[in-house]
MIDOKOL-519443 format. One record per residue (C-alpha): x, y, z. Coordinates in steps of 0.001 Angstrom, whole numbers, plus 500000, padded with zeros to 6 digits. Layout:
% residues N
R/X/Y/Z
...
END
This chain:
% residues 437
R/091717/099298/160404
R/090299/097225/157549
R/088180/094073/157461
R/088711/091021/155278
R/086253/088172/154599
R/086904/084816/156249
R/086945/081503/154412
R/086076/083012/151045
R/087637/079907/149486
R/084564/077924/150589
R/082361/079523/147951
R/080914/077153/145355
R/080213/078280/141800
R/077377/075762/141261
R/073878/077217/141416
R/071635/075766/144083
R/067998/076447/145006
R/066913/078393/148077
R/067452/076233/151177
R/065430/076821/154365
R/066277/074749/157469
R/063830/074957/160366
R/064955/073983/163862
R/063718/074444/167399
R/062731/072800/170642
R/060468/069765/170377
R/056776/070637/170310
R/057139/074237/169113
R/055492/073532/165753
R/058504/073262/163434
R/056727/070796/161159
R/053683/073067/160784
R/055781/076171/160069
R/058128/074414/157620
R/055204/072706/155835
R/053302/075983/155511
R/056422/077555/154006
R/056666/074775/151424
R/052990/074995/150451
R/053183/078766/149984
R/056253/078528/147731
R/054707/075733/145663
R/051586/077822/145082
R/053805/080578/143700
R/054670/078149/140893
R/058037/077027/142301
R/059032/073364/142405
R/059483/072617/146096
R/060702/069610/148056
R/060037/069450/151782
R/062142/066943/153703
R/062080/065677/157271
R/065190/064517/159138
R/063338/063797/162395
R/063297/060034/163112
R/059742/060561/164426
R/058499/061832/161068
R/055249/063812/161069
R/055159/065277/157549
R/052756/062547/156429
R/050478/063428/159348
R/050431/067171/158757
R/049768/066780/155009
R/047305/063923/155504
R/049033/061748/152910
R/051537/058895/152852
R/055128/059865/151990
R/058032/057656/150939
R/061256/057340/152922
R/063427/056844/149857
R/062030/058979/146984
R/060069/062278/146797
R/056280/061861/146568
R/053955/064427/144986
R/051656/066117/147517
R/050048/068670/145205
R/051058/070672/142138
R/054752/071662/142401
R/055039/070283/145953
R/056842/067035/146872
R/057651/065479/150220
R/060289/063066/151535
R/060738/061558/155004
R/064391/060536/154985
R/064962/056966/156195
R/068311/057381/157921
R/068620/053649/158680
R/068299/052936/154954
R/070821/055683/154148
R/073224/054306/156772
R/073074/050763/155408
R/073492/052035/151862
R/076551/054137/152664
R/078195/052504/155694
R/077687/048716/155542
R/081393/048029/156116
R/081476/050421/159075
R/078405/048763/160587
R/079904/045290/160163
R/083161/046215/161911
R/081407/047937/164844
R/078927/045042/165239
R/081740/042456/165116
R/083702/044441/167714
R/080741/044379/170102
R/080113/040670/169478
R/083770/039887/170206
R/083192/041487/173615
R/080273/039136/174275
R/077429/041478/173309
R/074345/039780/171851
R/074276/039994/168016
R/070906/041787/167979
R/072087/044375/170505
R/075387/044734/168627
R/073479/045566/165442
R/071478/048265/167245
R/074656/049809/168683
R/076099/050363/165203
R/073825/053389/164712
R/076192/056046/165996
R/074754/059284/167469
R/074595/062044/164886
R/074900/059862/161785
R/071150/060099/161099
R/071403/063892/160782
R/074584/063633/158699
R/072892/061388/156130
R/069751/063526/156110
R/071869/066606/155338
R/073799/064656/152735
R/070501/063762/151051
R/069554/067452/151174
R/072839/068292/149453
R/072183/065674/146734
R/068708/067055/146090
R/070047/070626/146019
R/072505/069761/143253
R/070011/067613/141313
R/068562/070585/139419
R/065000/069364/140132
R/063947/072037/142627
R/063551/075798/143007
R/063446/075560/146802
R/064124/072964/149496
R/062666/073090/152997
R/064094/070889/155766
R/062107/070074/158891
R/064755/068971/161391
R/064604/066945/164576
R/064602/068875/167892
R/067326/071471/168460
R/069755/069194/170315
R/070086/066827/167365
R/070512/069702/164921
R/073305/071241/166999
R/074931/067833/167360
R/075004/067693/163567
R/077183/070809/163487
R/079541/069572/166195
R/079723/065917/165117
R/082353/066340/162357
R/084702/068098/164773
R/084105/065531/167516
R/085266/062621/165369
R/087734/064511/163179
R/089213/066874/165751
R/090175/069560/163234
R/093245/069400/161026
R/095314/067607/163658
R/092618/064953/164028
R/092808/064285/160307
R/096559/063740/160605
R/096033/061220/163426
R/093421/059400/161351
R/095845/059061/158437
R/098510/057744/160809
R/096093/055202/162304
R/095076/054067/158823
R/098714/053483/157822
R/099484/051659/161078
R/096417/049440/160657
R/097463/048476/157136
R/100773/047216/158541
R/099276/045453/161562
R/096249/043895/159788
R/097974/040609/158754
R/098973/039929/162372
R/095627/040541/164102
R/092771/040358/161624
R/089945/040145/164201
R/090354/043508/165925
R/091675/045730/163137
R/089311/047167/160494
R/089782/046277/156849
R/090164/048613/153885
R/086409/048873/153287
R/086030/050391/156768
R/088601/053099/156035
R/087141/053776/152595
R/083708/054378/154123
R/085102/056533/156925
R/086990/058609/154359
R/083755/058945/152391
R/081925/060000/155565
R/084577/062611/156371
R/084330/063955/152825
R/080532/064092/153085
R/080731/066040/156348
R/083269/068423/154848
R/080968/068988/151857
R/077976/069508/154160
R/079838/072039/156297
R/080779/074029/153189
R/077285/073671/151746
R/075409/075056/154762
R/077692/078109/154788
R/076451/079167/151361
R/074364/082369/151131
R/071390/080454/149669
R/071085/078469/152921
R/069270/079942/155927
R/068503/078548/159355
R/065231/079562/160991
R/064433/078941/164646
R/060890/078217/165809
R/060001/078834/169447
R/057030/079371/171743
R/056677/082321/174151
R/057706/080171/177121
R/060743/080356/179393
R/062299/076963/178547
R/061727/077455/174822
R/063388/080899/174955
R/066407/079585/176887
R/066960/076713/174445
R/066556/079033/171467
R/069159/081415/172921
R/071638/078534/173239
R/070892/077419/169695
R/071221/081003/168436
R/074694/081283/169998
R/075758/077841/168804
R/074654/078342/165199
R/076344/081743/164969
R/079539/080270/166393
R/079556/077885/163438
R/079248/080763/160976
R/075742/079911/159748
R/073096/082444/158796
R/069869/082745/160812
R/067681/084983/158678
R/064553/084939/160862
R/062824/083596/163963
R/059220/082389/164146
R/057243/082628/167402
R/054467/080051/167253
R/051404/079197/169378
R/050918/082703/170792
R/047748/083053/172856
R/045454/085872/171652
R/045697/089102/173625
R/041948/089814/173544
R/039479/088849/176274
R/038198/085942/174165
R/040615/083500/175856
R/038605/083470/179108
R/039644/083882/182720
R/041563/080608/182906
R/043992/081564/180123
R/044240/085257/181006
R/047335/084597/183133
R/049051/082742/180281
R/048098/085405/177763
R/049692/088093/179977
R/052788/085909/180429
R/053070/085502/176649
R/053055/089288/176211
R/055952/089530/178666
R/057937/086834/176881
R/057247/088376/173471
R/058980/091567/174634
R/061928/089504/175907
R/062223/087696/172554
R/062132/090981/170619
R/064910/092434/172789
R/067048/089275/172853
R/067230/088532/169137
R/067255/092032/167635
R/068002/092812/164778
R/067023/089349/163457
R/063486/089628/161960
R/060819/087953/164084
R/057530/086567/162738
R/054521/085645/164860
R/051692/083150/164642
R/048842/082914/167129
R/047537/079572/168355
R/044758/078584/165932
R/041265/077408/166871
R/041719/074217/164843
R/044709/072025/164002
R/046287/073071/160675
R/046133/069741/158815
R/046285/069610/155017
R/047710/071969/152359
R/044863/074501/152505
R/045134/075048/156262
R/048920/075172/156023
R/048700/077796/153282
R/046606/079972/155607
R/049275/079610/158313
R/051961/080856/155904
R/049880/083981/155189
R/049541/084635/158937
R/053304/084280/159476
R/054799/085970/156407
R/051847/088148/155341
R/052775/089760/151977
R/056395/088545/151990
R/057473/085463/150086
R/058669/082819/152590
R/061873/082220/150610
R/062989/085843/150936
R/066387/086328/152565
R/065197/088387/155516
R/068533/089065/157197
R/072274/088605/156697
R/075114/089334/159049
R/078811/088581/159324
R/079741/085946/161883
R/083496/085856/161177
R/085839/088514/159861
R/089468/089621/160104
R/090561/093109/161100
R/094067/094195/160069
R/095912/096665/162279
R/097888/099347/160434
R/099422/101006/163465
R/102880/102223/162390
R/104080/102350/166017
R/103753/098582/166310
R/106783/096672/165074
R/104872/093469/164361
R/101910/093042/162057
R/098700/092424/163995
R/095580/090617/162772
R/092379/090174/164783
R/090003/087296/164142
R/086534/088534/165119
R/083774/086067/165930
R/080195/087224/166445
R/078813/085254/169418
R/075306/086344/170512
R/074873/086516/174305
R/078659/086348/174769
R/078485/089080/177417
R/076334/086734/179526
R/078871/083878/179380
R/080612/082898/182609
R/083579/081070/181069
R/085335/081950/177794
R/088551/080292/176677
R/090508/080162/173428
R/093418/077748/172855
R/095641/077477/169774
R/095961/073965/168336
R/098162/074044/165234
R/096117/075515/162406
R/092962/075455/164579
R/091720/077257/167646
R/089502/075635/170284
R/086819/078077/171493
R/084997/077230/174720
R/082018/079304/175837
R/080437/077835/178958
R/079207/074386/177824
R/079712/075053/174109
R/082989/074106/172452
R/083975/074347/168843
R/087148/073803/166830
R/087614/076562/164249
R/090073/076065/161423
R/091968/079289/160910
R/092051/081058/157557
R/095396/080671/155793
R/096184/084348/156419
R/096676/083479/160114
R/098585/080196/159748
R/102023/081754/160211
R/101015/084183/162949
R/101185/083551/166683
R/098068/083811/168846
R/098803/086559/171358
R/095602/086992/173402
R/091831/087196/173208
R/089163/089371/174753
R/085401/089895/174629
R/083965/093102/173202
R/080207/092934/173936
R/079051/090056/171700
R/082254/089863/169666
R/085089/087516/170571
R/088379/089001/169356
R/091429/086748/168977
R/094614/088702/168287
R/097470/087268/166210
R/100934/088769/165681
R/103967/087918/163590
R/106162/085268/165155
R/109826/084411/164900
R/108921/080712/164773
R/109816/079008/161512
R/106861/078061/159310
R/107871/074427/159324
R/107682/074201/163119
R/104246/075816/163379
R/102440/072505/163706
R/104402/071713/166889
R/103551/074980/168652
R/100307/073852/170280
R/098883/073574/173756
R/100713/070550/175213
R/097914/069569/177580
R/095359/069304/174782
R/097858/067601/172490
R/098664/064959/175132
R/094972/064278/175742
R/094437/063955/172004
R/097295/061492/171751
R/096143/059476/174765
R/092653/059212/173325
R/094143/057536/170273
R/096478/055348/172363
R/099612/057020/171045
R/102587/057904/173204
R/103342/061580/173665
END
């Protein structure tokens, strides 16, 4: 049996700097950890930009200086900061989209002020923040970029958002059909049908999301999860760990922050919590192995300002450079079966899904050139590599933390492949777009 890489056609030949994206539950200290990383790299002589995509920006607070929301501002030698203004980015890129959505609400009797607020669609803030990250990465101005994201839920929504509104390859086909139908119907009902500017901006948005999805799969890009040794933080981090792996992204390390000291200096009141932290630290080590795990104890004072942040980076990474690629692992691969007894060629799409063995519900459905993978409350549409386009999905099974989807040669003509999909899902997709099955 041999393995083949998946989606190798996504590789980009352009050089980009090291990209570090920090995510985690709210209140775990993502901003402190990401800022300390940026300061350490800048003091190595590298030109570094730290960005925040959290609408409740706190980079200015942690550095003790005012940062711009449109252009990078110098914090100290080699270090620049930017708090992305997603409302500004939205207006700059999607004014036609905003106008159509606002007019649609106003036509339904919604107050104009409320209609304007409703034009900010969930997930678009993260999309534009990532798009700004991509622009800065290709600018040639930086040796490293560090992104401090909003809490985990928003970051995961960023990954799922393109598939929610696009719906995979079939969704793109429906969008093209709707665009053509609207062009014909526009002269007859100009109030409720979007104009060409709307479609141009949506096409631009789809292209941006496609570029972002390819960009964050590059080997220079690493996700890092920050958590505290607490039950709820661990549970959310496990969900994020599964979700991010399911999307094929690399998590090269995990940072445990705000650990209570294990010595008797904490006093009787905190002794219980210190013991509980030791228990949770063992659980974290066992749950996320072999991903490297870094630790930082709760400090006596708040780490505000570059000097304090630099000290935090030395506590976390010690002698290692924070931009080191600490871990890599395959999330997707194809295994080819060379069993001569089998008449049909067999290919197995393998998907690494951490904590899969703990899942209660696993389902895989073929949808044209995509498969829809459902694992408990997580669902993702995965576009198949071209090597599997003309094969028929036979079955799937779970092998520890690996989901294996088996494909075999089919007698179905290539031209009719697009029609061989799950009818229930296809009908729901059509109904959602008000098309007759």
